C-alpha positions as CSV (number, residue, x, y, z in Angstrom):
1,M,-15.9,-62.3,-161.6
2,A,-16.1,-66.0,-160.9
3,D,-13.3,-68.4,-161.8
4,I,-12.9,-69.5,-165.4
5,V,-15.8,-71.5,-166.8
6,N,-14.9,-75.1,-167.5
7,R,-11.4,-74.5,-166.2
8,D,-10.7,-78.2,-165.4
9,A,-11.8,-79.3,-168.9
10,L,-9.8,-76.5,-170.6
11,E,-6.7,-77.4,-168.6
12,A,-7.1,-81.1,-169.4
13,E,-7.5,-80.5,-173.1
14,L,-4.5,-78.2,-173.4
15,A,-2.4,-80.7,-171.3
16,K,-3.6,-83.5,-173.6
17,R,-2.6,-81.7,-176.7
18,F,0.8,-80.9,-175.3
19,S,1.4,-84.4,-174.0
20,K,0.4,-86.0,-177.3
21,L,2.8,-83.9,-179.3
22,S,5.6,-84.2,-176.6
23,A,5.4,-88.0,-176.7
24,R,6.0,-88.0,-180.5
25,H,8.7,-85.4,-180.3
26,R,10.5,-87.4,-177.5
27,R,10.5,-90.6,-179.7
28,E,11.8,-88.7,-182.7
29,L,14.5,-87.0,-180.6
30,L,15.8,-90.2,-179.0
31,S,15.9,-91.7,-182.5
32,L,17.9,-88.8,-183.8
33,L,20.4,-88.8,-180.9
34,G,21.3,-92.4,-181.5
35,N,23.4,-94.8,-179.4
36,P,25.8,-93.5,-178.2
37,P,23.9,-90.2,-178.2
38,N,25.2,-87.2,-180.1
39,Y,23.4,-83.9,-179.9
40,G,25.0,-82.9,-183.2
41,N,22.7,-85.5,-184.8
42,V,19.7,-83.3,-184.0
43,P,19.1,-80.8,-186.8
44,Q,17.7,-77.3,-186.2
45,S,14.9,-78.3,-188.5
46,F,13.7,-80.7,-185.8
47,W,13.3,-77.9,-183.2
48,Q,11.7,-75.7,-185.8
49,Q,9.1,-78.4,-186.4
50,V,8.6,-78.8,-182.6
51,I,7.8,-75.0,-182.4
52,K,5.4,-75.3,-185.4
53,D,3.6,-78.3,-184.0
54,L,3.1,-76.9,-180.5
55,N,2.2,-73.5,-181.8
56,G,-0.5,-75.1,-184.0
57,A,-1.9,-76.8,-180.9
58,F,-1.7,-73.8,-178.5
59,V,-3.1,-70.9,-180.7
60,P,-6.6,-72.3,-181.1
61,M,-6.8,-73.3,-177.4
62,L,-5.6,-69.9,-176.1
63,T,-8.0,-68.1,-178.5
64,D,-10.8,-70.3,-177.3
65,V,-10.1,-69.6,-173.6
66,Y,-9.8,-65.9,-174.3
67,M,-13.1,-65.7,-176.2
68,Q,-15.0,-67.9,-173.6
69,Q,-13.8,-65.7,-170.8
70,A,-14.6,-62.5,-172.7
71,E,-18.1,-63.7,-173.3
72,V,-18.7,-64.6,-169.7
73,F,-17.2,-61.4,-168.5
74,L,-19.3,-59.3,-170.8
75,S,-22.5,-61.0,-169.7
76,T,-21.9,-59.5,-166.2
77,L,-21.5,-55.9,-167.4
78,P,-24.2,-53.3,-167.9
79,I,-22.4,-52.0,-171.0
80,G,-21.1,-53.8,-174.1
81,V,-18.1,-53.5,-176.3
82,D,-17.4,-54.3,-180.0
83,W,-17.4,-58.1,-180.1
84,G,-15.6,-58.1,-183.5
85,L,-12.8,-56.1,-182.0
86,I,-12.5,-58.5,-179.0
87,N,-12.3,-61.4,-181.4
88,E,-9.6,-59.7,-183.4
89,K,-7.6,-59.0,-180.3
90,A,-7.9,-62.6,-179.1
91,I,-6.4,-63.9,-182.4
92,I,-3.6,-61.4,-182.5
93,W,-2.7,-62.0,-178.8
94,A,-2.8,-65.8,-179.1
95,Q,-0.7,-65.8,-182.2
96,S,1.9,-63.5,-180.8
97,Y,2.1,-64.8,-177.2
98,S,1.9,-68.5,-178.2
99,Y,5.0,-68.2,-180.4
100,E,7.0,-66.6,-177.6
101,L,5.8,-69.1,-175.1
102,I,6.5,-72.1,-177.3
103,K,10.0,-70.8,-178.3
104,G,10.8,-70.4,-174.6
105,I,9.6,-73.9,-173.8
106,T,11.6,-75.3,-176.7
107,D,14.7,-73.4,-175.7
108,T,14.5,-74.9,-172.2
109,T,13.9,-78.4,-173.7
110,Q,17.0,-78.0,-175.9
111,K,19.1,-77.1,-172.8
112,V,17.8,-80.1,-170.9
113,V,18.7,-82.4,-173.8
114,R,22.2,-80.9,-174.2
115,D,22.9,-81.2,-170.5
116,S,21.5,-84.7,-170.4
117,V,23.8,-85.9,-173.2
118,S,26.8,-84.3,-171.5
119,S,25.9,-86.1,-168.2
120,F,25.6,-89.4,-170.1
121,F,29.3,-89.3,-170.9
122,E,30.5,-87.5,-167.8
123,Q,28.7,-89.9,-165.4
124,S,28.8,-93.1,-167.4
125,M,25.1,-93.3,-167.6
126,T,23.0,-95.9,-169.4
127,I,20.7,-95.1,-172.4
128,G,17.9,-95.9,-170.0
129,D,19.1,-93.2,-167.6
130,L,19.4,-90.7,-170.4
131,E,15.9,-91.4,-171.6
132,K,14.5,-90.8,-168.1
133,M,16.3,-87.5,-167.8
134,I,15.1,-86.3,-171.2
135,G,11.6,-87.7,-170.5
136,N,11.1,-85.2,-167.7
137,A,11.1,-82.4,-170.3
138,F,8.3,-84.1,-172.2
139,G,6.4,-85.6,-169.4
140,P,2.9,-85.1,-167.9
141,V,4.0,-83.0,-164.9
142,R,5.4,-80.3,-167.3
143,S,2.3,-80.6,-169.5
144,E,0.0,-80.0,-166.6
145,M,2.0,-77.1,-165.2
146,I,2.0,-75.3,-168.6
147,A,-1.7,-76.0,-169.2
148,I,-2.8,-74.6,-165.8
149,T,-0.6,-71.5,-166.1
150,E,-1.6,-70.7,-169.7
151,V,-5.4,-71.1,-169.2
152,T,-5.1,-68.7,-166.3
153,R,-3.1,-66.3,-168.5
154,A,-5.5,-66.3,-171.5
155,A,-8.5,-65.7,-169.3
156,S,-6.8,-62.8,-167.5
157,E,-5.7,-61.3,-170.8
158,A,-9.3,-61.3,-172.1
159,E,-10.6,-59.5,-169.0
160,V,-7.9,-56.9,-169.1
161,S,-8.5,-56.3,-172.8
162,I,-12.2,-55.6,-172.1
163,G,-11.3,-53.4,-169.2
164,E,-9.1,-51.4,-171.5
165,E,-11.9,-51.0,-174.0
166,L,-14.3,-49.9,-171.3
167,A,-11.8,-47.4,-170.0
168,G,-11.6,-45.9,-173.5
169,E,-15.4,-45.3,-173.2
170,G,-15.0,-43.7,-169.8
171,V,-16.1,-46.7,-167.8
172,M,-13.5,-47.4,-165.1
173,M,-13.4,-50.6,-163.2
174,D,-11.4,-51.9,-160.2
175,A,-9.6,-55.2,-160.6
176,I,-9.7,-57.4,-157.5
177,W,-7.4,-60.5,-157.0
178,N,-9.3,-63.7,-156.3
179,T,-7.4,-66.6,-154.8
180,K,-8.6,-70.1,-155.7
181,N,-8.8,-72.7,-152.9
182,D,-5.6,-74.5,-153.9
183,E,-3.7,-71.1,-153.5
184,L,-4.8,-70.4,-150.0
185,V,-1.5,-71.4,-148.5
186,C,0.6,-69.8,-151.4
187,P,2.9,-67.1,-150.0
188,I,2.6,-65.2,-153.2
189,C,-1.2,-65.3,-153.8
190,N,-2.8,-65.6,-150.4
191,P,-1.8,-62.1,-149.2
192,L,-3.3,-60.7,-152.4
193,N,-6.7,-62.3,-152.0
194,G,-9.5,-59.7,-152.1
195,K,-7.1,-56.8,-152.7
196,K,-7.8,-54.2,-155.3
197,A,-5.2,-53.4,-158.0
198,S,-3.0,-50.5,-157.1
199,G,-3.7,-47.4,-159.2
200,Y,-5.3,-49.2,-162.1
201,T,-6.6,-46.8,-164.7
202,G,-7.4,-49.0,-167.6
203,K,-4.4,-47.7,-169.5
204,R,-2.0,-50.4,-168.3
205,T,-2.1,-53.9,-167.0
206,P,-3.5,-54.1,-163.5
207,Y,-0.8,-54.6,-160.8
208,W,-0.7,-55.2,-157.1
209,I,1.8,-54.2,-154.5
210,H,2.5,-57.4,-152.5
211,P,1.7,-56.8,-148.8
212,S,4.6,-58.9,-147.6
213,S,7.4,-58.4,-150.2
214,G,6.5,-55.0,-151.5
215,N,7.1,-56.3,-155.0
216,E,4.8,-55.4,-157.9
217,I,2.7,-58.3,-159.1
218,G,1.0,-58.3,-162.5
219,K,-2.3,-59.9,-163.4
220,P,-2.7,-63.7,-162.8
221,P,-0.8,-66.0,-163.2
222,A,1.6,-64.9,-160.5
223,H,3.7,-68.1,-160.8
224,P,3.6,-71.4,-162.6
225,R,0.4,-73.5,-161.8
226,C,-1.3,-70.4,-160.6
227,R,-5.1,-70.7,-160.7
228,C,-6.0,-67.3,-159.4
229,S,-8.5,-65.0,-161.2
230,M,-9.7,-61.4,-161.1
231,G,-13.0,-59.9,-159.9
232,W,-14.2,-56.6,-161.3
233,E,-16.2,-53.8,-159.8
234,I,-17.4,-50.4,-161.1
235,P,-16.4,-47.9,-158.4
236,K,-19.3,-46.2,-156.7
């Protein structure tokens, strides 16, 4: 099917939410570290609150993207599915996936902070240097990357979920990789453009065998910042 409806607006909103919280978390973190900085000053409760805050921002957005894409996808099909079931799946997936996503993001941020504090002493850095290093983990580049990637993922998850429901009713569909314009030179995505999923039966996530590497590639996103999507066809 076509690309995600309102993709740019959805990406911008998710990035905005992440950036707003990240700016606050950065200020609180720097205050806790102190001068000279001491990572031991940062309690685990701070990181737990970071996870809670980000999870609260991500779950509604991921659910919304999932449901929007499901509605658009269903409008292109000659057969329907139980909308209540799709809504339930959206909530369950968003809650489960968001927690794992945010935990992974937070674990990475913690490592960046620990490494930055170590560098502060090892390389005789200034507090300003430390703030810049830590700022990269909370900055707009990371926010945009996460937003683009996760909007793509939520939309793909919705379509695959509907494909599974249809397969259960005996309606099989072919999933086709669609590359967006900004992926035309991507060595991962470009060779997949227009390719049907390999052996998709509706009983597992669609996958593609990459023409160049021979690796198995799951549904979009294939990499961070991936804006690819899937098209669907009922085999003749």
